[in-house]
N, C-alpha and C positions, 0 to 999 in steps of 0.2 A: 641515421641509425648509429647506435654506439658500437664501438669496436671491442670493448671488454666483455668477456663471456657473461659475467654476473649481471652486467648492465643490460645485455641482450635478453637474458632470462627475466629480468625485472620488467622490461618493457612488455614482454609477452604476458607475464603474470598480471600486470596492471591492466592490460587490455581485456583479458578474460574476466577480471574482477569488475571492470567497468560494465561489460556486457551483462554479467549476472546481476549487478546492482540495478542497471536499467530495467532488466526483466522484472525484478521484484517491485520496483517503484511503479512500473507500468501496470502490473497486475493489481497493485494497491489502488491506483487511480481508476482502473477499469471497474473494480468491485465497488468503489464509491459511486461511480456514475451509474452502475447497475442498480444500486440501492436507491439513488435519486429517481431513476426512471420508475422503479416499483412504487415509490411514494407518490409520484405524479399520477400514476395509474390507479392509485388507491387500492393496490393489491396488498392487503395486510399480511397474509401468510408469506407471500413472496418477499415482502419488505423485511419480515423477521429473519428469513433465511439469508437474505442479502446483507442484513445488518451483521449477523454472525460472521459471515464470510469477510466483510469489510473490516471488522474489528480484528479478526485473525491476521489479515494481511497487514494492517497497521502495526500490530504487535510484532510481527515478523520483521517489518522494516526497522522498528526500534531496536530489536535484538541484533540486527545486522549493522546497526549504527548508521542507517541511511537517513533517518529523520530523528529529531529530538523527541524525547519522551513526552514533553509538554505539548508539542504539536500533535502527537498522537492522541493525547488525552483530550485536547481541545476538539479535534476532529470527531472522536468518539462521542463526546458530549453533544456536539451539534447533530450527529446522526441519531443519537438516542432521543434528542428533542424532537426531531422530525418524525421518528417512529411513534413517539407518544402522541403527537398531533394526529397521525393517521389512525391510531387506535381509538382516540376519543370520539 
């Protein structure tokens, strides 16, 4: 542990940031898994709702700087492709 007051605060702050970042990334992954489950079940309406949720979570992760915008775009394109296959 650091001895300097500002360093102690920095450790606390980085720990809380890490926990919040983990929470956002976990929610993002969970929503993608939920979407994939809906697609496997051929639940079109559920898949549409899960798709919207997943894209919102991906955009939130991009805005917080947790993932790159190109990764989010790639993930959304893949999810959209799966959604279109279910609709067809």
